Backbone atoms as SQL, in Angstrom:
CREATE TABLE atoms (id INTEGER PRIMARY KEY, chain TEXT, resi INTEGER, resn TEXT, atom TEXT, x REAL, y REAL, z REAL);
INSERT INTO atoms VALUES
  (1, 'A', 1, 'MET', 'N', 126.946, -46.666, -2.305),
  (2, 'A', 1, 'MET', 'CA', 127.629, -46.263, -1.083),
  (3, 'A', 1, 'MET', 'C', 129.134, -46.486, -1.197),
  (4, 'A', 2, 'MET', 'N', 129.514, -47.609, -1.790),
  (5, 'A', 2, 'MET', 'CA', 130.937, -47.916, -1.931),
  (6, 'A', 2, 'MET', 'C', 131.627, -46.894, -2.828),
  (7, 'A', 3, 'PHE', 'N', 130.914, -46.423, -3.853),
  (8, 'A', 3, 'PHE', 'CA', 131.488, -45.421, -4.747),
  (9, 'A', 3, 'PHE', 'C', 131.865, -44.154, -3.987),
  (10, 'A', 4, 'ASN', 'N', 131.050, -43.769, -3.030),
  (11, 'A', 4, 'ASN', 'CA', 131.340, -42.564, -2.252),
  (12, 'A', 4, 'ASN', 'C', 132.617, -42.734, -1.433),
  (13, 'A', 5, 'TRP', 'N', 132.811, -43.906, -0.844),
  (14, 'A', 5, 'TRP', 'CA', 134.037, -44.136, -0.075),
  (15, 'A', 5, 'TRP', 'C', 135.254, -44.189, -0.993),
  (16, 'A', 6, 'LEU', 'N', 135.096, -44.759, -2.175),
  (17, 'A', 6, 'LEU', 'CA', 136.194, -44.749, -3.140),
  (18, 'A', 6, 'LEU', 'C', 136.510, -43.324, -3.586),
  (19, 'A', 7, 'SER', 'N', 135.498, -42.490, -3.661),
  (20, 'A', 7, 'SER', 'CA', 135.702, -41.083, -4.015),
  (21, 'A', 7, 'SER', 'C', 136.510, -40.365, -2.936),
  (22, 'A', 8, 'VAL', 'N', 136.269, -40.683, -1.685),
  (23, 'A', 8, 'VAL', 'CA', 137.044, -40.090, -0.590),
  (24, 'A', 8, 'VAL', 'C', 138.508, -40.500, -0.716),
  (25, 'A', 9, 'ILE', 'N', 138.741, -41.776, -0.967),
  (26, 'A', 9, 'ILE', 'CA', 140.112, -42.270, -1.095),
  (27, 'A', 9, 'ILE', 'C', 140.798, -41.657, -2.309),
  (28, 'A', 10, 'THR', 'N', 140.077, -41.572, -3.423),
  (29, 'A', 10, 'THR', 'CA', 140.631, -40.970, -4.631),
  (30, 'A', 10, 'THR', 'C', 140.968, -39.504, -4.406),
  (31, 'A', 11, 'GLY', 'N', 140.101, -38.783, -3.735),
  (32, 'A', 11, 'GLY', 'CA', 140.367, -37.381, -3.429),
  (33, 'A', 11, 'GLY', 'C', 141.599, -37.213, -2.564),
  (34, 'A', 12, 'PHE', 'N', 141.756, -38.104, -1.597),
  (35, 'A', 12, 'PHE', 'CA', 142.945, -38.066, -0.752),
  (36, 'A', 12, 'PHE', 'C', 144.207, -38.277, -1.590),
  (37, 'A', 13, 'PHE', 'N', 144.167, -39.232, -2.514),
  (38, 'A', 13, 'PHE', 'CA', 145.336, -39.491, -3.350),
  (39, 'A', 13, 'PHE', 'C', 145.628, -38.339, -4.315),
  (40, 'A', 14, 'TYR', 'N', 144.601, -37.669, -4.813),
  (41, 'A', 14, 'TYR', 'CA', 144.825, -36.482, -5.636),
  (42, 'A', 14, 'TYR', 'C', 145.555, -35.403, -4.841),
  (43, 'A', 15, 'ALA', 'N', 145.140, -35.192, -3.601),
  (44, 'A', 15, 'ALA', 'CA', 145.791, -34.178, -2.765),
  (45, 'A', 15, 'ALA', 'C', 147.244, -34.561, -2.490),
  (46, 'A', 16, 'VAL', 'N', 147.492, -35.827, -2.202),
  (47, 'A', 16, 'VAL', 'CA', 148.872, -36.288, -1.966),
  (48, 'A', 16, 'VAL', 'C', 149.696, -36.130, -3.237),
  (49, 'A', 17, 'LEU', 'N', 149.123, -36.451, -4.391),
  (50, 'A', 17, 'LEU', 'CA', 149.831, -36.277, -5.654),
  (51, 'A', 17, 'LEU', 'C', 150.180, -34.812, -5.885),
  (52, 'A', 18, 'GLY', 'N', 149.278, -33.910, -5.544),
  (53, 'A', 18, 'GLY', 'CA', 149.556, -32.486, -5.671),
  (54, 'A', 18, 'GLY', 'C', 150.723, -32.053, -4.793),
  (55, 'A', 19, 'ILE', 'N', 150.775, -32.570, -3.589),
  (56, 'A', 19, 'ILE', 'CA', 151.885, -32.247, -2.685),
  (57, 'A', 19, 'ILE', 'C', 153.198, -32.786, -3.248),
  (58, 'A', 20, 'VAL', 'N', 153.158, -34.012, -3.777),
  (59, 'A', 20, 'VAL', 'CA', 154.370, -34.609, -4.367),
  (60, 'A', 20, 'VAL', 'C', 154.842, -33.795, -5.572),
  (61, 'A', 21, 'VAL', 'N', 153.920, -33.343, -6.405),
  (62, 'A', 21, 'VAL', 'CA', 154.282, -32.535, -7.568),
  (63, 'A', 21, 'VAL', 'C', 154.948, -31.234, -7.119),
  (64, 'A', 22, 'ILE', 'N', 154.431, -30.604, -6.076),
  (65, 'A', 22, 'ILE', 'CA', 155.017, -29.355, -5.594),
  (66, 'A', 22, 'ILE', 'C', 156.399, -29.592, -5.001),
  (67, 'A', 23, 'ILE', 'N', 156.557, -30.658, -4.238),
  (68, 'A', 23, 'ILE', 'CA', 157.841, -30.898, -3.570),
  (69, 'A', 23, 'ILE', 'C', 158.915, -31.339, -4.564),
  (70, 'A', 24, 'TYR', 'N', 158.600, -32.339, -5.403),
  (71, 'A', 24, 'TYR', 'CA', 159.617, -32.926, -6.289),
  (72, 'A', 24, 'TYR', 'C', 159.641, -32.318, -7.684),
  (73, 'A', 25, 'LYS', 'N', 158.649, -31.502, -8.017),
  (74, 'A', 25, 'LYS', 'CA', 158.544, -30.877, -9.336),
  (75, 'A', 25, 'LYS', 'C', 158.642, -31.919, -10.447),
  (76, 'A', 26, 'PHE', 'N', 157.895, -33.007, -10.259),
  (77, 'A', 26, 'PHE', 'CA', 157.903, -34.106, -11.215),
  (78, 'A', 26, 'PHE', 'C', 156.492, -34.645, -11.378),
  (79, 'A', 27, 'PHE', 'N', 156.052, -34.758, -12.619),
  (80, 'A', 27, 'PHE', 'CA', 154.766, -35.370, -12.952),
  (81, 'A', 27, 'PHE', 'C', 154.917, -35.960, -14.341),
  (82, 'A', 28, 'VAL', 'N', 155.294, -37.203, -14.430),
  (83, 'A', 28, 'VAL', 'CA', 155.621, -37.938, -15.645),
  (84, 'A', 28, 'VAL', 'C', 156.936, -37.428, -16.249),
  (85, 'A', 29, 'VAL', 'N', 157.134, -36.130, -16.304),
  (86, 'A', 29, 'VAL', 'CA', 158.392, -35.515, -16.747),
  (87, 'A', 29, 'VAL', 'C', 158.809, -34.484, -15.703),
  (88, 'A', 30, 'GLN', 'N', 160.047, -34.093, -15.749),
  (89, 'A', 30, 'GLN', 'CA', 160.534, -33.047, -14.842),
  (90, 'A', 30, 'GLN', 'C', 159.852, -31.725, -15.194),
  (91, 'A', 31, 'LEU', 'N', 159.384, -31.007, -14.179),
  (92, 'A', 31, 'LEU', 'CA', 158.636, -29.770, -14.399),
  (93, 'A', 31, 'LEU', 'C', 159.424, -28.574, -13.894),
  (94, 'A', 32, 'GLU', 'N', 159.211, -27.453, -14.547),
  (95, 'A', 32, 'GLU', 'CA', 159.747, -26.190, -14.056),
  (96, 'A', 32, 'GLU', 'C', 158.886, -25.742, -12.879),
  (97, 'A', 33, 'PRO', 'N', 159.461, -24.969, -11.949),
  (98, 'A', 33, 'PRO', 'CA', 158.664, -24.517, -10.792),
  (99, 'A', 33, 'PRO', 'C', 157.413, -23.724, -11.180),
  (100, 'A', 34, 'ASN', 'N', 157.492, -22.929, -12.259),
  (101, 'A', 34, 'ASN', 'CA', 156.318, -22.127, -12.643),
  (102, 'A', 34, 'ASN', 'C', 155.187, -22.994, -13.204),
  (103, 'A', 35, 'ILE', 'N', 155.456, -24.253, -13.504),
  (104, 'A', 35, 'ILE', 'CA', 154.416, -25.191, -13.916),
  (105, 'A', 35, 'ILE', 'C', 154.028, -26.108, -12.752),
  (106, 'A', 36, 'ALA', 'N', 155.024, -26.517, -11.956),
  (107, 'A', 36, 'ALA', 'CA', 154.786, -27.484, -10.871),
  (108, 'A', 36, 'ALA', 'C', 153.869, -26.913, -9.791),
  (109, 'A', 37, 'TYR', 'N', 154.066, -25.661, -9.407),
  (110, 'A', 37, 'TYR', 'CA', 153.257, -25.083, -8.331),
  (111, 'A', 37, 'TYR', 'C', 151.779, -24.955, -8.700),
  (112, 'A', 38, 'PRO', 'N', 151.445, -24.395, -9.875),
  (113, 'A', 38, 'PRO', 'CA', 150.008, -24.347, -10.207),
  (114, 'A', 38, 'PRO', 'C', 149.387, -25.728, -10.410),
  (115, 'A', 39, 'LEU', 'N', 150.136, -26.651, -11.041),
  (116, 'A', 39, 'LEU', 'CA', 149.609, -27.999, -11.232),
  (117, 'A', 39, 'LEU', 'C', 149.372, -28.675, -9.889),
  (118, 'A', 40, 'GLY', 'N', 150.311, -28.540, -8.969),
  (119, 'A', 40, 'GLY', 'CA', 150.141, -29.106, -7.637),
  (120, 'A', 40, 'GLY', 'C', 148.950, -28.506, -6.916),
  (121, 'A', 41, 'ALA', 'N', 148.788, -27.189, -7.046),
  (122, 'A', 41, 'ALA', 'CA', 147.656, -26.523, -6.394),
  (123, 'A', 41, 'ALA', 'C', 146.327, -26.995, -6.982),
  (124, 'A', 42, 'ILE', 'N', 146.279, -27.178, -8.284),
  (125, 'A', 42, 'ILE', 'CA', 145.051, -27.668, -8.926),
  (126, 'A', 42, 'ILE', 'C', 144.734, -29.083, -8.448),
  (127, 'A', 43, 'LEU', 'N', 145.754, -29.945, -8.379),
  (128, 'A', 43, 'LEU', 'CA', 145.529, -31.311, -7.911),
  (129, 'A', 43, 'LEU', 'C', 145.065, -31.345, -6.463),
  (130, 'A', 44, 'ILE', 'N', 145.662, -30.526, -5.620),
  (131, 'A', 44, 'ILE', 'CA', 145.243, -30.460, -4.217),
  (132, 'A', 44, 'ILE', 'C', 143.807, -29.947, -4.118),
  (133, 'A', 45, 'GLY', 'N', 143.499, -28.892, -4.855),
  (134, 'A', 45, 'GLY', 'CA', 142.140, -28.350, -4.842),
  (135, 'A', 45, 'GLY', 'C', 141.107, -29.347, -5.331),
  (136, 'A', 46, 'TYR', 'N', 141.430, -30.076, -6.395),
  (137, 'A', 46, 'TYR', 'CA', 140.506, -31.076, -6.915),
  (138, 'A', 46, 'TYR', 'C', 140.331, -32.227, -5.922),
  (139, 'A', 47, 'GLY', 'N', 141.414, -32.612, -5.270),
  (140, 'A', 47, 'GLY', 'CA', 141.318, -33.665, -4.260),
  (141, 'A', 47, 'GLY', 'C', 140.421, -33.261, -3.113),
  (142, 'A', 48, 'ILE', 'N', 140.587, -32.042, -2.635),
  (143, 'A', 48, 'ILE', 'CA', 139.747, -31.545, -1.543),
  (144, 'A', 48, 'ILE', 'C', 138.290, -31.464, -1.984),
  (145, 'A', 49, 'PHE', 'N', 138.063, -31.009, -3.214),
  (146, 'A', 49, 'PHE', 'CA', 136.707, -30.943, -3.759),
  (147, 'A', 49, 'PHE', 'C', 136.062, -32.324, -3.788),
  (148, 'A', 50, 'ARG', 'N', 136.795, -33.334, -4.254),
  (149, 'A', 50, 'ARG', 'CA', 136.251, -34.696, -4.316),
  (150, 'A', 50, 'ARG', 'C', 135.919, -35.234, -2.933),
  (151, 'A', 51, 'VAL', 'N', 136.790, -34.977, -1.966),
  (152, 'A', 51, 'VAL', 'CA', 136.554, -35.467, -0.605),
  (153, 'A', 51, 'VAL', 'C', 135.299, -34.829, -0.030),
  (154, 'A', 52, 'PHE', 'N', 135.166, -33.514, -0.138),
  (155, 'A', 52, 'PHE', 'CA', 133.994, -32.849, 0.427),
  (156, 'A', 52, 'PHE', 'C', 132.710, -33.259, -0.282),
  (157, 'A', 53, 'ARG', 'N', 132.775, -33.427, -1.598),
  (158, 'A', 53, 'ARG', 'CA', 131.588, -33.855, -2.342),
  (159, 'A', 53, 'ARG', 'C', 131.167, -35.263, -1.925),
  (160, 'A', 54, 'ALA', 'N', 132.132, -36.156, -1.753),
  (161, 'A', 54, 'ALA', 'CA', 131.818, -37.527, -1.338),
  (162, 'A', 54, 'ALA', 'C', 131.265, -37.556, 0.076),
  (163, 'A', 55, 'ILE', 'N', 131.837, -36.762, 0.974),
  (164, 'A', 55, 'ILE', 'CA', 131.328, -36.716, 2.349),
  (165, 'A', 55, 'ILE', 'C', 129.893, -36.204, 2.364),
  (166, 'A', 56, 'LYS', 'N', 129.610, -35.202, 1.545),
  (167, 'A', 56, 'LYS', 'CA', 128.242, -34.684, 1.465),
  (168, 'A', 56, 'LYS', 'C', 127.281, -35.761, 0.971),
  (169, 'A', 57, 'LYS', 'N', 127.697, -36.530, -0.037),
  (170, 'A', 57, 'LYS', 'CA', 126.833, -37.597, -0.545),
  (171, 'A', 57, 'LYS', 'C', 126.645, -38.701, 0.492),
  (172, 'A', 58, 'ILE', 'N', 127.678, -39.015, 1.251),
  (173, 'A', 58, 'ILE', 'CA', 127.561, -40.032, 2.292),
  (174, 'A', 58, 'ILE', 'C', 126.576, -39.576, 3.357),
  (175, 'A', 59, 'ARG', 'N', 126.688, -38.321, 3.779),
  (176, 'A', 59, 'ARG', 'CA', 125.747, -37.790, 4.780),
  (177, 'A', 59, 'ARG', 'C', 124.328, -37.775, 4.256),
  (178, 'A', 60, 'ASP', 'N', 124.148, -37.354, 2.998),
  (179, 'A', 60, 'ASP', 'CA', 122.798, -37.316, 2.416),
  (180, 'A', 60, 'ASP', 'C', 122.202, -38.715, 2.321),
  (181, 'A', 61, 'SER', 'N', 123.012, -39.701, 1.975),
  (182, 'A', 61, 'SER', 'CA', 122.483, -41.051, 1.839),
  (183, 'A', 61, 'SER', 'C', 122.100, -41.640, 3.205),
  (184, 'A', 62, 'ARG', 'N', 122.778, -41.228, 4.258),
  (185, 'A', 62, 'ARG', 'CA', 122.423, -41.705, 5.601),
  (186, 'A', 62, 'ARG', 'C', 121.093, -41.125, 6.061),
  (187, 'A', 63, 'TYR', 'N', 120.816, -39.870, 5.673),
  (188, 'A', 63, 'TYR', 'CA', 119.553, -39.255, 6.074),
  (189, 'A', 63, 'TYR', 'C', 118.376, -39.839, 5.291),
  (190, 'A', 64, 'GLU', 'N', 118.626, -40.356, 4.102),
  (191, 'A', 64, 'GLU', 'CA', 117.542, -40.936, 3.291),
  (192, 'A', 64, 'GLU', 'C', 117.086, -42.269, 3.848),
  (193, 'A', 65, 'GLU', 'N', 117.943, -42.969, 4.572),
  (194, 'A', 65, 'GLU', 'CA', 117.598, -44.302, 5.066),
  (195, 'A', 65, 'GLU', 'C', 116.672, -44.265, 6.225);
């Protein structure tokens, strides 16, 4: 159960990291806009995916009890 909540938090941080990459165009090194925007979008998408997957697992585990 704790892993699912950590997954929600991790997904949230991935989405925030994606927003930061898009705004500052920086991810370990300075990025060009044509690299920063797709990378940011991928990070945001992956973060949202992790959050929804974790929420689904949390709901499923509650119904099993």
